[in-house]
C-alpha positions in Angstrom: 25.3 -22.3 7.0 26.0 -21.6 11.0 29.8 -20.2 10.2 30.6 -16.3 11.2 31.0 -15.6 7.1 27.7 -17.2 6.5 25.8 -14.6 9.1 26.0 -11.5 7.3 24.6 -12.9 3.8 21.5 -14.5 5.9 20.8 -11.0 7.6 21.3 -9.1 3.7 18.8 -11.6 2.4 16.3 -11.8 5.2 16.2 -7.8 5.0 16.8 -7.5 1.3 13.9 -9.5 0.3 11.2 -6.9 2.4 12.7 -4.0 0.5 12.9 -5.7 -2.8 9.2 -6.8 -2.5 8.4 -3.3 -1.1 10.2 -2.2 -4.2 7.9 -4.2 -6.7 4.6 -2.9 -5.1 6.1 0.7 -5.5 6.4 0.0 -9.3 2.6 -1.4 -9.6 1.7 1.5 -7.6 3.5 3.7 -10.4 1.2 1.9 -13.0 -1.9 2.5 -11.2 -0.8 6.3 -11.0 0.4 6.7 -14.6 -3.0 5.3 -15.1 -4.8 8.0 -12.8 -2.7 10.4 -14.9 -3.1 9.6 -18.3 -6.3 7.5 -18.4 -8.5 9.1 -16.5 -10.9 9.3 -19.3 -11.6 5.6 -18.7 -12.1 5.8 -14.8 -12.8 3.2 -12.9 -15.1 2.6 -10.0 -14.7 0.5 -6.8 -15.6 -2.1 -7.0 -15.2 -1.9 -10.9 -18.2 -2.3 -12.9 -17.6 -5.4 -15.1 -19.7 -4.5 -18.7 -18.0 -1.3 -18.7 -14.6 -2.4 -18.1 -12.0 -3.6 -20.4 -9.9 -6.7 -19.0 -6.8 -5.4 -19.8 -8.2 -1.9 -17.8 -8.9 -4.2 -14.8 -6.1 -6.5 -14.8 -4.2 -3.4 -14.2 -6.2 -2.1 -11.5 -6.4 -5.0 -9.5 -2.7 -5.7 -9.9 -2.3 -2.3 -8.1 -4.7 -3.5 -5.0 -1.3 -5.5 -4.0 0.1 -2.0 -3.1 -1.8 -0.6 0.1 -2.0 -3.9 2.0 1.4 -5.2 1.5 3.3 -1.8 1.7 1.2 -1.4 5.5 2.3 -4.9 6.1 5.6 -4.4 5.5 5.5 -0.9 7.6 4.2 -3.1 10.8 7.2 -5.6 9.7 9.8 -3.1 9.8 8.9 -1.5 12.9 9.3 -4.8 14.5 12.8 -5.0 13.3 13.3 -1.2 14.3 12.2 -2.2 17.8 14.8 -5.1 17.4 17.9 -3.1 16.2 17.3 -0.5 18.9 16.4 -3.0 21.8 13.1 -1.3 23.0 9.5 -0.8 22.7 9.8 2.8 24.2 12.1 3.4 21.0 9.8 1.9 18.9 7.0 3.8 19.8 8.3 6.9 19.7 9.8 6.7 15.9 6.0 5.2 15.2 4.1 8.1 16.8 6.9 10.8 15.1 6.6 8.8 11.7 3.3 8.8 11.8 3.0 12.5 12.5 5.5 13.6 9.6 3.5 11.3 7.3 0.1 13.2 8.0 1.4 16.3 7.7 3.4 15.2 4.5 -0.2 14.1 3.2 -1.7 17.8 3.7 1.0 19.4 2.4 3.3 17.8 -0.6 1.5 15.1 -1.4 -2.1 16.8 -1.7 -0.3 19.7 -3.8 1.4 17.2 -6.2 -2.2 15.8 -6.9 -3.7 19.3 -7.4 -1.3 21.8 -8.1 -3.4 24.1 -5.8 -2.5 26.6 -3.3 -4.5 27.1 -1.4 -6.4 23.9 -2.0 -10.0 23.4 -1.9 -9.8 19.8 -1.5 -7.7 17.5 0.4 -7.5 14.0 -0.3 -6.6 11.8 2.6 -5.1 9.0 1.2 -2.5 6.1 1.4 -0.1 8.1 3.1 -2.6 9.6 5.7 -3.3 6.1 6.2 -0.3 4.9 6.8 0.6 7.8 9.4 -2.5 7.0 11.4 -1.8 3.4 11.3 1.4 3.9 12.4 0.2 6.4 15.6 -2.1 3.7 16.2 0.4 1.1 16.0 2.9 3.0 18.8 0.1 2.7 21.5 -0.6 -1.5 20.2 3.0 -2.3 20.4 2.9 -2.1 24.6 0.3 -5.3 24.5 1.8 -8.5 24.5 2.2 -10.1 20.9 -0.7 -12.6 20.8 -3.3 -9.3 21.7 -1.8 -7.7 19.2 -2.3 -10.0 16.7 -5.8 -10.7 18.1 -6.7 -7.2 17.2 -5.5 -6.9 13.8 -7.2 -10.2 13.1 -10.5 -9.0 14.8 -10.2 -5.9 13.1 -9.8 -7.0 9.4 -12.3 -9.9 10.2 -15.0 -8.2 11.6 -14.6 -4.3 10.4 -17.4 -5.3 7.3 -20.0 -5.9 10.1 -20.2 -2.2 10.4 -20.5 -1.4 6.9 -24.2 -0.8 7.7 -23.4 2.0 10.2 -23.7 5.7 8.9 -23.3 9.2 10.7 -25.1 12.1 9.2 -23.0 15.6 9.0 -25.2 16.9 11.8 -23.8 13.9 14.3 -21.1 14.1 16.8 -19.5 10.8 15.5 -19.7 12.1 11.7 -16.3 13.0 11.5 -14.5 10.5 13.4 -16.9 7.4 11.9 -15.5 9.0 8.3 -12.0 8.9 9.4 -12.1 5.3 10.6 -14.6 3.4 8.3 -17.2 5.4 6.4 -15.3 7.1 3.0 -16.7 10.5 2.6 -16.7 14.5 2.4 -15.9 16.5 5.2 -17.1 20.0 4.9 -14.2 22.2 7.0 -15.3 25.5 5.6 -17.0 26.9 2.6 -13.9 26.8 0.5 -12.3 23.5 1.8 -13.1 19.9 2.0 -11.5 16.9 3.0 -12.0 13.4 1.2 -11.4 10.7 3.5 -10.5 8.4 0.6 -8.8 5.5 2.8 -10.7 5.2 6.2 -8.3 4.0 8.5 -9.6 1.4 10.7 -8.7 -2.0 8.1 -5.3 -0.7 7.9 -5.0 -0.3 11.7 -5.6 -4.3 11.3 -3.1 -4.6 8.7 -0.3 -2.9 10.3 -1.0 -4.9 13.7 -0.6 -8.0 11.7 2.3 -6.9 9.9 4.4 -5.7 13.8 3.0 -9.4 14.9 4.9 -11.5 12.0 8.5 -9.8 13.1 9.7 -12.7 15.3 9.8 -14.6 11.8 12.5 -12.3 10.7 14.2 -11.9 14.0 18.0 -12.1 13.9 19.3 -16.1 13.9 16.1 -16.9 13.0 15.8 -20.2 10.2 15.0 -19.1 6.9 13.6 -22.2 6.1 11.3 -22.2 9.0 10.2 -18.4 8.0 9.6 -19.6 4.4 7.2 -22.7 5.5 5.5 -20.2 7.7 5.2 -17.7 5.0 3.8 -20.0 2.9 1.4 -21.5 4.9 0.3 -18.1 5.6 -0.1 -17.2 1.9 -1.8 -20.8 1.2 -4.2 -19.8 3.9 -5.0 -16.4 3.4 -5.7 -17.4 -0.5 -7.5 -20.4 0.3 -10.0 -18.3 3.1 -10.3 -16.0 0.0 -12.0 -18.7 -2.5 -14.1 -20.1 0.2 -15.3 -17.4 1.2 -15.7 -15.6 -2.4 -17.8 -18.8 -3.4 -20.1 -18.2 -0.5 -20.7 -14.9 -2.3 -21.6 -12.8 0.8 -19.7 -11.4 3.6 -18.3 -7.9 3.0 -18.8 -7.5 -0.9 -21.0 -7.6 -3.7 -22.2 -10.7 -5.2 -20.4 -12.2 -7.9 -21.6 -13.8 -10.8 -21.5 -15.9 -14.0 -21.0 -14.4 -17.2 -21.2 -16.4 -20.6 -17.6 -14.7 -21.2 -15.3 -16.7 -18.9 -12.7 -14.2 -18.5 -15.9 -11.5 -17.3 -16.8 -14.1 -14.8 -13.3 -14.3 -13.5 -13.2 -10.7 -13.2 -16.4 -10.8 -11.6 -15.1 -13.0 -9.0 -11.9 -11.1 -8.3 -13.3 -7.6 -8.3 -13.2 -6.8 -4.8 -13.6 -3.9 -2.8 -10.4 -1.6 -1.5 -12.1 1.4 0.0 -12.8 0.2 2.9 -10.3 -2.9 2.6 -13.1 -5.6 2.5 -12.0 -8.8 4.5 -11.6 -10.6 1.0 -9.3 -7.7 -0.5 -7.3 -8.6 2.5 -7.1 -12.4 2.8 -5.9 -12.2 -1.2 -3.7 -9.3 -1.5 -1.9 -10.6 1.7 -2.2 -14.0 0.6 -0.5 -13.0 -2.7 1.9 -10.7 -0.7 3.1 -13.2 1.8 4.4 -15.5 -1.2 5.6 -13.1 -2.9 8.1 -12.0 0.3 8.9 -16.0 0.0 9.8 -15.8 -3.4 12.0 -12.6 -3.3 13.6 -14.2 -0.1 14.3 -17.5 -1.9 15.7 -15.6 -4.7 18.8 -14.5 -2.8 21.1 -12.5 -4.8 19.1 -12.3 -7.9 19.9 -9.5 -9.7 16.5 -8.7 -10.0 15.7 -8.8 -6.4 18.7 -6.1 -5.8 16.9 -4.0 -8.3 13.6 -3.9 -6.9 15.1 -3.4 -3.3 16.3 0.1 -4.4 13.0 1.4 -5.2 12.4 -0.3 -1.7 15.0 1.4 0.4 13.9 4.9 -0.3 10.1 4.3 -0.5 9.0 7.9 0.5 11.5 9.7 -1.8 10.2 7.7 -5.1 6.5 8.4 -3.5 7.1 12.2 -4.3 9.2 12.3 -6.7 7.4 9.9 -9.2 4.5 12.1 -8.1 5.7 15.4 -9.3 7.3 14.0 -12.4 3.9 12.6 -13.3 2.0 15.9 -12.7 5.2 17.7 -14.5 4.7 15.6 -17.6 0.6 15.5 -17.7 0.9 19.5 -17.7 3.8 19.3 -20.6 1.8 17.0 -22.7 -1.8 19.1 -22.2 0.2 22.0 -23.1 1.7 20.3 -26.2 -1.0 18.5 -27.4 -3.9 19.8 -25.7 -6.8 17.9 -24.4 -7.8 14.9 -26.8 -10.3 13.0 -24.2 -13.0 15.7 -23.3 -11.4 17.0 -20.0 -8.6 14.9 -20.0 -5.1 14.5 -22.0 -5.2 10.8 -22.2 -3.2 7.7 -23.9 -5.2 5.6 -26.4 -4.9 2.2 -24.8 -3.9 0.5 -21.6 -0.5 -0.9 -23.6 0.6 3.0 -23.5 0.2 3.4 -19.7 2.3 0.4 -19.2 4.7 1.2 -21.7 4.9 4.8 -20.1 5.2 3.1 -16.3 8.4 0.9 -17.8 9.8 4.3 -19.2 9.8 5.7 -16.0 10.6 3.2 -14.0 14.1 3.4 -15.4 14.3 7.1 -15.6 14.0 7.1 -11.9 15.8 4.4 -11.0 19.3 6.4 -10.7 17.9 9.1 -8.6 16.1 6.6 -6.4 19.6 4.9 -6.1 21.6 7.8 -5.3 19.2 8.8 -2.5 19.2 5.6 -0.9 22.9 5.3 -0.7 22.6 8.4 0.6 20.3 7.5 3.4 22.4 4.6 4.3 25.8 6.3 4.0 24.9 9.2 6.1 22.9 8.0 9.2 23.9 11.0 11.1 21.6 13.2 9.2 18.5 12.0 11.2 15.6 13.1 8.8 16.9 10.8 6.0 15.6 7.9 7.8 11.9 9.1 7.3 12.2 8.5 3.5 
């Protein structure tokens, strides 16, 4: 396929696969946020408690583990593609810094309010949007490094940060705040009336976004699809094999797994990994799956399901804000109509209802997200649209 008429098709498939994978993990995120909204009476820990967690709940939560790593990896990859389009590291560095700062501000304002509906807030949760924003700011500096150095730094952070798990600093230490932001999930006391929760320590996510940026040349204009797909296959399988080998060793960066009388619980224990901050095993498993899914999306070409997923992935920040506010309004409406039916919460009785609500919400949000994505593509003269 070397004719001029084939080139746009290849280009579309190359980029649409990225949006499609982003859209898929966005739907997994929706499922998890429906769970956090309507199944909070059955809270899960990190990692989960196997003896007290139903397999259906465990699976739903584990599926959502793909979201943040894949999204951060694709953020790095998209940054490289942005630099290819505008032909300059200065352009991509400036965009990453501004976009990262925008996301940090968004986390403190619209995102946090969507979770709490409290103004002024007493607690601000520094979650995934914050982590992506800080990672983008860090990447705005890392892009000036040679690609091998950037990849080495990313791999070193991901592979080595668990060596720092035992490092802690008390509130009286000058290192308490920066270390809580980087690696040690905890609380920061801002004042008597406000606290910050560093839900997503950012150091490992900086490593993930650096790896994503380093993958960029695989997706360069004129790159061969077959060669790219072989590389994605090898990298994905290698990451998954690395996960299995390290997990069988039952040591580094994770609580040990154990054999239960029940096979299902044994498998749950094996795949019960730590997200906050993401361990090496967490990143290996999720990114291994993510790379294979990215390959599958590209190989599917113009399949209908790929184009539908790409709609969600084309306007990720719009979807993120929209679904948070829709979920909050729905929850308050249910409390008003039905009251609290599970202690301090209104919630569904089973995980099947969580999945059904997710499917219905995805269908309801599809058209507004598609409309915004089309506006974003059509009105490139409106500069702020590209941030969504």
